[in-house]
C-alpha positions in Angstrom: -227.0 -33.6 -60.4 -226.6 -33.6 -64.1 -224.9 -31.0 -66.3 -225.7 -30.7 -69.9 -223.7 -29.1 -72.7 -225.0 -28.8 -76.2 -222.8 -28.4 -79.2 -223.0 -28.6 -83.1 -225.5 -25.8 -83.8 -224.9 -23.4 -86.7 -226.1 -22.0 -89.9 -227.2 -24.3 -92.7 -229.1 -23.9 -96.0 -232.5 -25.6 -96.4 -232.2 -29.2 -97.2 -228.9 -29.6 -95.4 -228.0 -31.5 -92.3 -226.6 -30.9 -88.7 -225.8 -33.1 -85.8 -226.2 -31.8 -82.4 -224.5 -33.4 -79.4 -225.2 -33.1 -75.7 -222.5 -34.1 -73.4 -223.6 -34.9 -69.8 -221.7 -35.0 -66.5 -222.4 -37.4 -63.8 -222.2 -41.2 -63.4 -225.9 -41.8 -63.6 -226.4 -40.6 -67.2 -227.4 -44.1 -68.3 -230.5 -43.9 -65.9 -232.0 -40.8 -67.3 -234.5 -40.3 -70.1 -233.3 -37.6 -72.5 -235.0 -35.1 -74.7 -234.5 -32.4 -77.3 -236.6 -29.3 -77.3 -236.5 -26.1 -79.2 -237.6 -22.5 -78.8 -238.1 -19.4 -80.9 -238.4 -15.8 -79.5 -241.9 -15.3 -78.2 -242.9 -18.9 -78.4 -243.1 -21.7 -75.8 -240.4 -24.3 -75.7 -241.6 -27.3 -77.8 -240.8 -30.9 -77.8 -238.8 -32.3 -80.7 -237.8 -35.8 -79.6 -237.0 -38.0 -76.7 -235.2 -41.4 -75.9 -235.3 -43.9 -73.1 -232.5 -44.6 -70.7 -231.5 -47.7 -72.8 -232.0 -46.1 -76.3 -234.6 -48.8 -77.0 -237.5 -46.4 -77.3 -237.9 -43.0 -78.9 -240.6 -40.4 -79.5 -240.8 -37.7 -82.2 -242.8 -34.7 -82.8 -244.8 -35.0 -86.0 -243.1 -32.0 -87.4 -239.6 -33.7 -87.4 -240.6 -37.4 -87.9 -238.7 -38.9 -90.7 -236.2 -36.2 -90.7 -234.6 -36.2 -87.3 -233.1 -39.1 -85.4 -232.2 -39.1 -81.7 -229.6 -41.5 -80.4 -227.5 -42.0 -77.3 -224.0 -43.5 -76.3 -224.2 -44.3 -72.5 -220.5 -45.1 -72.6 -219.8 -41.5 -73.7 -222.5 -39.8 -71.6 -223.8 -38.2 -74.9 -227.1 -37.9 -76.7 -227.2 -36.8 -80.3 -229.7 -35.3 -82.6 -229.2 -35.9 -86.3 -231.2 -33.4 -88.4 -231.7 -33.9 -92.1 -233.7 -32.2 -94.7 -233.7 -29.2 -92.6 -236.3 -26.4 -93.2 -236.4 -22.6 -92.3 -239.1 -23.4 -89.8 -236.6 -25.6 -87.8 -234.7 -22.4 -87.0 -234.6 -22.2 -83.2 -232.5 -22.6 -80.0 -232.2 -26.3 -79.3 -232.1 -27.5 -75.7 -231.0 -30.8 -74.4 -232.8 -32.1 -71.3 -232.7 -35.0 -68.8 -235.2 -36.6 -66.5 -235.0 -39.4 -64.0 -236.8 -42.6 -65.0 -239.2 -42.3 -67.8 -238.9 -40.2 -71.0 -241.5 -38.2 -72.7 -242.7 -35.0 -74.4 -243.7 -32.8 -71.5 -241.3 -29.8 -70.8 -242.3 -29.9 -67.2 -241.1 -33.5 -66.7 -237.5 -32.7 -67.3 -235.2 -31.9 -64.3 -232.0 -30.7 -66.0 -231.5 -28.4 -69.0 -228.6 -27.4 -71.2 -227.8 -23.9 -72.1 -228.9 -24.4 -75.7 -227.4 -24.1 -79.1 -228.6 -21.9 -82.0 -229.7 -23.6 -85.3 -230.5 -21.4 -88.2 -231.7 -22.7 -91.5 -231.7 -20.3 -94.4 -234.0 -20.5 -97.5 
């Protein structure tokens, strides 16, 4: 069982930056692939980025490539999402998720989810 708690969301102007953190409980964090997803009202949850258990491989949605960076610190049981050059269309609730074994973009592949953190980008 893994429990995930996101933090770091808030209100930022367009062009600004935020760093989200996701703290995980459990001693097997280093074996999980991790992902960040986001959701706006009335829309399906969408993939943002994911990272392998070792941190050696990452995937990004085209909409955030070059602006967002995912990283993890297995010693701290934490995964991060550095978001730069934020745009109003990045406004959403951001969720952290964990899955055993492989990582990837499919929402259905993830076993554990955090409660989400709101990111609002003003124009």
